[in-house]
C-alpha positions in Angstrom: 5.7 9.1 17.8 8.0 11.6 16.0 6.3 13.7 13.3 8.0 14.4 9.9 7.4 17.7 8.3 7.0 18.1 4.5 6.5 21.3 2.5 4.3 21.8 -0.5 5.9 23.8 -3.4 3.3 26.5 -2.9 4.3 26.9 0.7 8.0 27.1 -0.1 7.3 29.6 -2.9 5.3 31.9 -0.7 7.7 31.5 2.3 10.6 32.7 0.1 8.9 36.1 -0.3 8.4 36.7 3.4 10.5 38.9 5.7 13.2 37.0 7.6 11.7 37.9 11.0 8.4 36.3 10.2 10.2 33.2 8.7 11.9 32.8 12.1 8.6 32.9 13.9 7.2 30.3 11.4 10.2 28.0 12.1 9.4 28.2 15.9 5.8 27.3 15.2 6.8 24.4 13.1 9.0 23.0 15.9 6.0 23.2 18.2 3.9 21.4 15.6 6.3 18.5 15.6 5.5 17.9 19.3 1.7 17.7 18.8 0.3 18.9 15.6 -3.3 18.3 16.5 -3.2 20.2 19.8 -4.3 23.4 18.1 -7.9 24.3 18.5 -7.8 25.8 15.0 -9.2 22.8 13.1 -10.4 23.6 9.6 -14.2 23.0 9.2 -14.2 21.0 6.0 -11.8 18.3 7.0 -10.7 16.7 10.2 -7.1 16.4 9.1 -6.6 20.1 8.2 -5.5 22.7 10.6 -4.3 26.3 10.7 -2.1 28.3 13.0 -1.5 32.0 13.2 1.8 33.8 12.8 1.2 37.5 13.1 -1.2 38.4 10.3 -0.3 35.2 8.4 -2.2 31.9 8.4 -0.4 28.6 7.9 -2.5 25.7 6.7 -1.3 22.1 7.2 -2.6 18.6 7.0 -1.8 15.7 9.4 -1.7 12.1 8.1 -0.3 9.6 10.5 3.1 10.9 11.5 3.3 13.2 8.5 2.7 16.9 8.7 2.4 18.6 5.3 2.5 22.4 5.3 0.2 23.3 2.4 0.1 27.1 2.3 0.8 30.3 4.0 -1.1 33.5 3.3 -2.2 36.8 4.8 -5.4 36.8 6.7 -7.0 39.2 4.2 -6.7 36.6 1.5 -9.0 34.4 3.4 -9.4 30.7 3.0 -11.2 30.7 -0.3 -8.9 28.1 -2.0 -9.6 25.6 0.9 -13.3 25.8 0.6 -15.0 23.2 -1.7 
């Protein structure tokens, strides 16, 4: 089942501000996500459909619904996951 990738406006806004070298690494991670987005062991604790992956000191948070992957946010580790806690 092929996965489709969608980007939130917040993700795109933050990605524009990143260095080109890290954007290339993010692109590679996204390609791997298309193969199997739930293979990561970094499942978010508050929801079974939310995941995170690491790219250097950045965290990429995404949600999987059916064959749809939505990239929600990307932020530095220091910023933490405050906005994703209820």
